[in-house]
C-alpha positions, 0 to 999 in steps of 0.5 A: 655066689662062688665067684663072690666068695672067691673075690672076697677071699682074694681081697682079705688075702691082699689086705692081710699082705698089705698090713704085714708089709706096712707093719714090717716097713714101720720097723725101719723108723724105730732105730732112729729113736733107739739107743743101745745101753748094753748090747750082749746079743753077741752071746746069743747061741744058735739054739738059745730061747729068747725073751723080748719085753718092753717096759716104762717105769716098772723097775720094781717088777724087773727082779722077780720077772728076770728070776722067774724067766731064768728059772723057766729056761730063758737064755737071753733077755732083750729089754726095751725101755721106753724112756723110764724115769725111775731108773729102769734096769741097772746097766751094770747088772746087764754088763755083768750078767751077759744074758741081758741086752738093754735098749732105750726107745724114746719114741711115743708108745702110741706112735709106735702102735702101742709098742708093736713097731718096737717089738717087730723091729727087735724080733726081726733083728735079733730073734729070727730062727729062735723060739722067743717069748714076747711079753710085758714085764707084768706077764708070767708065762705058764705052760702045761706040766711046767713043774716037771718039764722044762721050757726046752722040753716044751719047744722040743715037743712043739718042733717035733709036732710042727707047732710054730706058736703057742696061743695063751689066755691072759689071766688077771691075778688079784689078791684075796682082799683089796688090791690096795693091801698089797704092793709088788716089790723087787724081792718077791714073786707076785704070785705069792701076793696075788694068787687068785683069778677068774675061772669062768667069766670068759667069752670068745668072738672070731676075729678076721685073722683066723684068731679069736678075741677073748674077753672076761675076767675081773676087768670085765666084771668090774669095769666093762659089765655094761659093754663087754665088747669093750673089755680088754683083749685077753688073747695073746700069742707070746711064744713063737719060733720067729721067722723073717716074714713074721710080724705082730699086727696088733701087739701080741694079740694078732700075728702074721702069718694068720695060721699062728693065731688059732688056739687049736689048729688041731686038738693036739696043740699045746696052749698056755696062759699068761698070769697078769699082775696088774693089780696092786696098791699102785694101780690107782696112780697108774690109772690116773697117769695113763688116762692122762698120757693117752698113749694106750689103745683108743687114747687110753679109754681103758685107763680112763674107766679105771681112773673114774672108778677111783673118783668115788672109791678108795678100795678095789676088791676083785674077789667074787664067789668063784674066785680060784687060787692058782696052785700050779699049771694043773689048776689051769689044766683041770679048768680047761683054761690051758691045753696039753694036747698030745703032750699029756 
């Protein structure tokens, strides 16, 4: 029995090492598909907090996104544009700002494991030994006490506590009424339009990398009620003190070394949230486009469900009896959705 457990542990360790090695090796091919648009990475300071984000045809999101994270305390942005057709991020703004670097990648999103290879490539080249936030441009990082403490205060605490990563729960945000009644734009923070979320519809299952997979929220309630195990994953590890031997294995959901995946290695650990602004009047068109492209996980099966919904309906209202309005990080602390540990 003990021998069997020991051998099984060795096998899992070997498989994880092989997957990490393969993940790092795949990043080498990324540069063949990459074009530098504006490279301001020479301005990155040794103690700078960085952000890496990928996008495609989301020009309307970029202004509020950059403004939010600048205010939060990001020192340098590294943007990866997957061949946008809407103009993307204006290079002249990057050249003038000096805190933004912009690259274009023409490789297929699906071929790059839903962008995981791009993320690893840029993190390895530009972000080693930095605290770095890795998010999509519709994700807004929230941490405990952020209204009175800075992001630098947070990473200082994490460094002192020897906590190398912050696990976060993704909260799908939605308006009080049909999502078709709002349209996110380049001049307005999205939380001013979509300020509600689910406080209590989540469940967790253990993964194979000391991780937990969380599912729930409005997408499970509306689209995956009959098959909750197929609902989108809501667990991510977006804030990490990046090291040369680190790599994301499944987008930002799972990272190696596996010790970084646990939400609470100790009860003293800080956790965060990602406010996810997916739902506005563009959602039905986006669902149709992505279900046709088939570049997302499992050939875009998630988007096919969304697209099928709109074949019989023109409105999508995600409110339910327990929908809760986001007011501040305290809202999430009081609900137990984020944790401040010893940083209280």
